C-alpha positions in Angstrom: -6.7 64.8 168.9 -6.8 61.4 167.1 -5.7 61.0 163.5 -6.2 58.0 161.1 -3.5 57.7 158.4 -4.4 55.5 155.3 -1.4 54.5 153.0 -0.2 51.3 151.6 3.4 52.5 151.8 4.9 51.6 155.2 7.5 54.4 155.0 4.9 57.1 154.5 2.8 55.7 157.4 5.8 55.8 159.7 6.9 59.3 158.6 3.4 60.8 159.2 3.0 58.9 162.5 6.3 60.3 163.8 5.4 63.8 162.5 2.0 63.9 164.2 3.1 62.3 167.4 5.7 65.0 167.7 2.7 67.4 168.2 1.0 65.1 170.7 -1.5 63.6 168.3 -2.7 60.1 168.8 -2.1 58.2 165.5 -3.5 54.9 164.0 -2.5 53.6 160.6 -4.4 51.6 157.9 -3.0 50.0 154.7 -6.1 50.5 152.5 -9.6 51.9 152.5 -11.4 48.8 153.7 -9.1 48.5 156.7 -9.7 52.2 157.4 -13.5 51.8 157.3 -13.4 48.9 159.8 -11.3 51.1 162.2 -13.6 54.1 161.7 -16.6 52.1 162.6 -15.0 51.0 165.9 -13.2 54.2 167.0 -13.6 57.9 166.9 -11.2 60.2 164.9 -10.7 63.9 164.5 -8.9 63.8 161.1 -8.3 61.4 158.2 -5.2 61.6 156.0 -5.3 59.2 153.0 -3.4 58.3 149.9 -5.4 57.6 146.7 -4.0 54.6 144.9 -4.2 51.6 147.3 -5.2 47.9 147.0 -8.7 46.6 148.0 -10.2 50.1 148.3 -8.7 53.3 147.0 -8.7 56.7 148.6 -11.5 58.2 146.4 -13.8 55.3 147.4 -12.9 55.7 151.0 -13.7 59.4 151.0 -17.1 58.7 149.3 -18.0 56.0 151.9 -17.0 58.4 154.7 -19.0 61.3 153.4 -22.1 59.2 152.8 -22.0 57.9 156.3 -23.9 60.1 158.7 -21.7 59.0 161.7 -18.4 59.7 159.8 -19.1 62.6 157.4 -18.2 65.3 159.9 -14.5 64.0 160.1 -12.3 66.2 158.0 -10.6 64.3 155.1 -7.2 65.3 153.6 -5.8 63.6 150.5 -2.0 63.1 150.5 -0.9 61.5 147.2 2.1 61.2 144.9 0.2 60.3 141.7 -1.1 63.6 140.4 -2.4 63.8 136.8 -3.9 67.3 136.6 -6.1 69.8 138.4 -9.2 67.6 137.9 -7.8 65.2 140.5 -8.0 68.0 143.1 -11.4 69.1 141.9 -12.8 65.6 142.1 -11.3 65.1 145.6 -12.8 68.3 146.9 -16.2 67.4 145.3 -16.2 64.2 147.3 -16.1 66.3 150.5 -12.4 66.4 151.2 -11.0 69.5 152.9 -7.5 69.5 151.3 -5.7 67.9 148.4 -1.9 67.7 149.1 0.7 66.4 146.7 3.8 64.3 147.7 6.5 65.0 148.3 6.1 67.9 150.6 8.4 69.2 153.3 7.2 67.6 156.6 6.9 71.0 158.4 4.7 72.4 155.6 2.5 69.2 155.6 2.2 69.5 159.4 1.2 73.2 159.0 -1.5 72.3 156.5 -3.0 69.6 158.7 -3.0 71.9 161.7 -4.8 74.6 159.7 -7.4 72.0 158.7 -8.0 71.1 162.3 -8.1 74.7 163.4 -10.7 75.5 160.7 -12.9 72.6 162.0 -13.2 74.3 165.3 -13.9 77.7 163.8 -16.5 76.6 161.2 -20.1 75.5 161.8 -20.7 71.9 160.9 -23.4 72.8 158.3 -21.0 75.3 156.6 -18.2 72.8 156.1 -17.5 70.8 153.0 -18.8 67.5 154.4 -21.0 66.1 151.7 -20.9 64.9 148.1 -21.4 67.5 145.3 -23.0 65.2 142.8 -26.7 65.1 141.7 -26.7 61.3 141.3 -24.7 58.2 141.7 -24.1 57.8 138.0 -22.5 61.2 137.6 -20.2 60.4 140.6 -19.2 57.0 139.2 -18.5 58.5 135.8 -16.0 61.1 137.2 -14.7 58.6 139.7 -13.8 56.1 136.9 -12.3 58.9 134.8 -10.0 60.1 137.6 -9.0 56.6 138.7 -8.2 55.5 135.2 -6.2 58.6 134.6 -4.3 58.1 137.8 -3.6 54.4 137.0 -2.4 55.4 133.5 -0.1 58.0 135.1 1.1 55.4 137.6 1.8 52.9 134.8 3.8 55.6 132.9 5.8 56.4 136.0 6.5 52.8 136.7 7.5 52.2 133.0 9.9 55.1 133.4 11.2 53.7 136.6 11.7 50.3 135.1 13.5 51.9 132.1 15.7 53.9 134.4 16.5 50.9 136.5 17.2 48.9 133.4 19.6 51.6 132.1 21.3 51.8 135.5 21.8 48.0 135.5 23.2 48.1 132.0 25.6 50.9 133.0 26.6 49.0 136.1 27.3 45.9 134.0 29.4 48.0 131.6 31.2 49.6 134.6 31.8 46.2 136.1 33.2 44.8 132.9 35.5 47.9 132.5 36.7 47.6 136.1 37.4 43.9 135.7 39.3 44.6 132.4 41.2 47.4 134.1 42.1 45.1 137.0 43.2 42.5 134.5 45.3 44.9 132.6 46.8 46.4 135.7 47.7 43.0 137.0 49.4 42.2 133.7 51.1 45.6 133.8 52.5 45.0 137.3 53.7 41.5 136.3 55.4 43.0 133.3 56.9 45.8 135.4 58.4 43.2 137.7 59.9 41.6 134.6 61.0 45.0 133.1 62.7 46.1 136.3 64.3 42.8 137.2 65.7 42.1 133.7 68.0 45.2 133.5 68.6 45.1 137.2 69.9 41.6 136.8 72.3 42.8 134.0 73.5 45.8 136.1 74.2 43.7 139.2 75.6 40.7 137.3 78.0 42.7 135.0 79.0 44.9 137.9 80.2 41.8 139.8 82.0 40.5 136.7 83.7 43.9 136.3 85.3 43.4 139.8 87.3 40.5 138.4 90.9 41.3 137.3 91.2 38.7 134.5 89.2 40.7 131.9 90.5 42.0 128.7 90.1 45.7 128.0 87.6 44.8 125.2 85.5 42.7 127.6 85.6 45.4 130.3 84.4 48.1 127.9 81.6 45.8 126.5 80.4 44.8 130.0 80.5 48.5 131.1 78.4 49.3 128.1 75.9 46.7 129.2 75.7 48.2 132.7 75.2 51.7 131.2 72.5 50.7 128.7 70.5 48.7 131.3 70.8 51.5 133.8 69.3 53.9 131.3 66.5 51.4 130.7 65.7 51.4 134.4 65.7 55.2 134.5 63.2 55.2 131.6 60.9 52.8 133.4 61.0 54.9 136.6 60.4 58.1 134.6 57.3 56.6 133.0 55.8 55.5 136.3 56.6 58.9 137.9 55.0 60.8 135.0 51.8 58.8 134.9 51.5 59.2 138.7 51.9 63.0 138.5 49.4 63.2 135.7 46.9 61.1 137.6 47.3 63.3 140.7 46.8 66.4 138.5 50.0 67.8 139.9 51.8 68.2 136.5 52.2 71.9 135.4 53.2 73.1 132.0 56.2 75.4 132.2 56.4 77.6 129.0 59.9 79.1 128.7 62.0 80.3 125.7 64.3 77.9 123.8 65.9 77.6 120.4 64.0 74.9 118.3 67.0 74.0 116.1 69.2 73.3 119.2 66.6 70.9 120.7 66.2 69.1 117.3 70.0 68.8 117.1 70.1 67.2 120.6 67.5 64.7 119.5 69.3 63.9 116.2 72.6 63.3 118.0 71.1 61.2 120.8 68.9 58.9 118.7 71.6 58.5 116.0 73.8 57.1 118.8 70.9 54.9 120.2 70.3 53.4 116.7 74.0 52.9 116.0 74.4 51.0 119.3 71.3 48.9 118.7 71.9 45.3 117.5 70.3 44.0 114.4 68.8 47.4 113.4 69.4 48.9 110.0 67.6 52.3 110.4 68.2 55.6 108.7 67.2 58.3 111.2 66.6 61.9 109.9 65.4 65.1 111.4 63.8 67.6 109.0 63.1 71.2 110.2 60.9 73.1 107.8 60.0 75.9 110.1 62.8 78.2 108.8 63.0 79.9 112.2 66.2 81.9 112.7 68.4 80.9 115.6 67.8 84.2 117.2 64.1 83.3 117.7 63.0 81.8 120.9 60.1 79.3 120.9 58.1 79.9 124.0 56.7 76.5 125.0 57.4 73.6 127.5 60.6 72.3 125.9 61.0 69.4 128.5 57.4 68.1 127.8 57.9 68.4 124.0 61.2 66.6 124.2 59.6 63.9 126.3 56.8 63.3 123.8 59.3 63.2 121.0 61.5 60.8 122.9 58.5 58.5 123.5 57.4 58.5 119.9 60.9 58.0 118.5 61.7 55.2 121.0 58.4 53.6 120.1 59.4 53.7 116.4 62.9 52.3 117.1 61.3 49.5 119.1 59.0 48.4 116.3 61.2 49.1 113.3 63.8 46.6 112.3 65.0 48.3 109.1 64.1 51.2 106.8 63.8 54.8 108.2 62.5 56.9 111.0 61.9 60.6 110.1 61.1 63.4 112.5 59.7 66.3 110.6 58.8 69.7 112.1 56.6 72.4 110.4 54.8 75.4 111.7 54.3 79.1 112.0 54.5 81.7 114.8 51.4 80.3 116.5 51.8 76.5 116.4 54.2 73.7 115.6 53.5 70.4 114.0 55.7 67.4 114.8 55.5 64.1 113.0 57.4 60.9 113.5 57.2 58.5 110.5 58.6 55.0 110.5 58.7 51.9 108.3 58.0 49.5 111.2 55.4 46.8 111.8 52.5 49.2 111.8 49.3 48.9 113.8 46.2 46.9 112.9 42.9 48.7 112.5 41.5 46.8 115.5 44.3 48.1 117.7 44.4 51.7 116.3 41.6 53.1 118.4 43.2 52.0 121.7 46.8 52.8 120.8 46.9 55.7 123.3 45.3 53.7 126.1 47.3 52.5 129.1 48.4 48.9 129.6 46.8 47.8 126.2 50.2 46.6 125.0 50.3 43.8 127.5 48.7 41.1 125.6 50.5 37.8 125.2 51.1 38.6 121.5 53.4 41.6 122.4 55.0 40.8 125.8 57.3 38.1 124.4 58.5 40.3 121.5 58.7 43.9 122.7 59.6 45.4 126.0 58.8 48.6 127.9 56.2 50.0 130.3 53.4 50.4 127.8 52.8 53.9 129.2 54.8 56.0 126.7 52.0 56.8 124.2 49.5 57.4 127.0 51.8 59.8 128.7 52.5 61.5 125.3 48.8 62.0 124.6 48.1 63.5 128.1 51.1 65.8 127.9 50.2 67.1 124.4 46.6 67.8 125.6 47.9 69.5 128.7 50.0 71.8 126.4 46.8 72.7 124.6 47.5 70.5 121.5 46.2 67.3 119.9 47.9 64.0 118.8 46.8 61.3 116.4 48.2 58.3 114.5 47.9 57.0 111.0 49.1 53.4 110.4 48.9 50.4 108.2 49.9 47.0 109.3 53.3 45.9 107.9 53.9 49.3 106.3 54.6 51.6 109.3 53.1 54.4 111.3 53.0 58.2 111.5 52.4 59.9 114.8 51.6 63.6 114.5 50.9 66.2 117.2 50.3 69.9 117.2 51.1 72.4 120.0 50.5 76.1 120.3 53.6 78.3 120.7 54.7 81.9 120.9 57.8 83.5 119.3 60.2 85.8 121.3 62.6 88.0 119.4 63.7 90.2 122.3 66.7 88.3 123.7 69.6 86.4 122.4 69.9 82.7 123.2 73.3 82.0 124.8 74.4 78.5 125.7 78.0 77.5 126.0 78.2 73.9 124.8 81.5 72.2 125.3 82.7 69.5 123.0 84.9 66.5 124.0 88.1 68.3 123.0 87.4 71.3 125.1 86.6 69.2 128.2 90.2 68.0 128.2 91.4 71.7 128.5 89.3 72.5 131.6 91.2 73.1 134.8 89.8 73.7 138.3 93.2 74.1 139.9 93.1 76.1 143.2 89.3 75.8 143.2 87.2 74.5 146.2 84.1 72.5 145.4 81.6 71.4 148.1 79.4 68.4 147.4 76.3 68.4 149.7 74.6 65.0 149.8 73.5 62.6 152.5 74.8 59.7 150.4 78.6 59.4 150.7 78.6 57.3 147.4 77.5 60.4 145.5 80.3 62.4 147.0 82.8 59.7 146.0 81.3 59.5 142.5 81.5 63.3 141.9 85.0 63.4 143.3 86.0 60.7 140.9 84.3 62.5 138.0 86.1 65.7 138.8 89.5 64.0 139.3 91.9 65.1 136.6 90.6 68.6 136.4 92.3 69.8 139.6 90.6 71.4 142.5 89.7 70.3 146.0 86.4 68.5 146.5 84.9 68.4 150.0 81.8 66.7 151.4 78.9 67.9 153.6 76.4 65.2 154.6 73.4 67.5 155.1 72.3 71.1 154.8 73.3 72.0 158.4 76.9 70.8 157.9 77.0 72.6 154.5 76.0 76.0 156.1 78.6 75.5 158.8 81.3 74.7 156.2 80.3 77.8 154.1 80.6 80.0 157.2 84.1 78.7 157.8 85.4 78.4 154.3 85.4 80.1 150.9 84.0 77.8 148.2 84.0 78.4 144.4 80.9 76.3 143.8 78.4 74.1 145.6 76.7 70.9 144.3 73.6 70.7 146.4 71.2 67.7 146.9 67.6 68.5 147.8 66.4 65.7 150.0 68.5 65.4 153.1 68.0 65.1 156.9 68.1 67.9 159.4 68.2 70.7 156.8 67.2 70.0 153.2 68.6 71.5 150.1 65.9 74.1 149.6 66.5 75.6 153.1 70.3 75.2 152.9 70.4 77.0 149.5 68.3 79.9 150.8 70.4 80.3 153.9 73.8 80.1 152.1 72.6 82.6 149.5 71.7 84.9 152.3 75.2 84.5 153.8 77.2 84.5 150.6 75.0 85.4 147.6 77.8 85.1 145.0 78.6 81.4 145.6 77.2 79.4 142.6 74.9 76.6 143.7 74.0 73.8 141.3 71.3 71.5 142.5 72.0 67.8 141.8 69.0 65.7 142.7 66.9 62.6 141.9 63.8 64.8 141.7 63.6 64.9 137.9 60.4 66.8 137.3 60.3 70.5 136.3 58.2 71.5 139.3 61.1 70.7 141.6 63.5 72.6 139.4 61.2 75.7 139.7 61.1 75.3 143.5 64.9 75.0 143.7 65.4 78.1 141.5 63.0 80.0 143.7 65.1 79.0 146.7 68.1 80.6 145.0 70.0 77.9 143.1 71.8 78.9 139.9 71.2 75.7 137.9 69.8 72.2 138.2 70.8 68.8 137.0 68.9 65.6 137.7 70.4 62.3 138.7 71.8 60.1 137.3 74.4 62.7 136.3 76.7 62.1 133.3 80.4 63.1 133.9 80.4 65.4 130.9 77.2 67.2 132.1 78.7 67.7 135.5 82.0 69.1 134.2 80.2 71.4 131.8 77.9 72.8 134.6 80.8 73.3 137.0 82.9 75.0 134.4 80.0 77.3 133.4 79.4 78.6 137.0 82.6 78.1 139.0 84.1 81.4 140.4 
């Protein structure tokens, strides 16, 4: 069985050739109607499969020529076309003598089935009964319909091409925009990394430099205290940078989970007031009045159910941002709300934000233009992190600002109120710390870094008690089996047996021993995992001596 395929599209020719050859057909291809006629006049074929729109001679004209030729008109003709206007196309094709009119695209197996059915029908039908001739009374009528159908198909083809061109143009425009955005993002990221190097190296230089100076013996007490303060302040700056990078990485990885737990709003606000009053007091060349105004009127017996850690982080970022850009005047944290939502606003009298920069204030890396780098320091991620955290908590954040007059950052978050339980938290002031005594108490520090053991032992010095060290979870379990400890300070990341497994096994052996996790894993997800393992409380490194003493005093047996 020999088949002639006529199509100006090489891909279609090859596809049909492969398809038919798979059924043992002999196949020859032609790129237009004229070439097909030349081949038909020199060879014998059992089937013609033709497209319609082609150069030189189209498919309609080819079919007309074939069906008017006494030697060729018995060959069954199948149209296979992509440009379909309406049913009149098919009617005209069949009136020319074609057996079938098939529209592209069509599943190859379905197309093959149609062609085989046409061939089978040829063998079953008498030649005279087949549709082998033209169904027009005269040439004029044929040409009229032919012109109508061809013009309609060309118009349809032009419309399709215009749509294709428009689609390609839109795609190109989108690619150009995407390329520009990618280049801008790369530029900003490069500037960000360069700035990070500066932001990390600058405080690190102060920490290392003043630490070495503090080793000298010929320092006055005033110099020693001042240099120690430099080390502490720069160390805290490094922690803030690391925290920002960790938070943005966790957000990007979609690993950050909101942990809604009960807390007392007034206590959180008091912590913020005390902390930032100290920060402003220790800042050089700053004359700022910091106020916290609580207009919620919630009684202290009420618990706010929300993610305290995330709220506090957002407020820390906003207040730090205000301190950074405010030289004098005031910063006011104001809280209002009801039992379903809270509204926080941080208002400052700082340099403000220009209208041109207002739209991008929550974007990442935008801070790092030459205008700002030389004057203001930080990661440039704080506001971006704040926006994403607020939205993760189901709230919204926005900013109002006027250049040289200050800014107001406001965010809302949904909350619930819990009246059922009393909030109990035993805070210890500086005077009470001096009265604490751990005499006759045994404390086990579990950490693979000996420096941490030495540091904790030094912090606990003066409060009595015996402090021992286990370098990993395996050693800790062995020590617990052989000794009675009053409290354990457990790291999480350690070789052989980590803190999670060690906590679970120790609690199984001696469930009454208090275990406080002390770790560099600072995110709430790790705290939840540690508590699920059985720990009693959780503090993240770097640990302040007052926090450590307070925790030990709260839980020690």
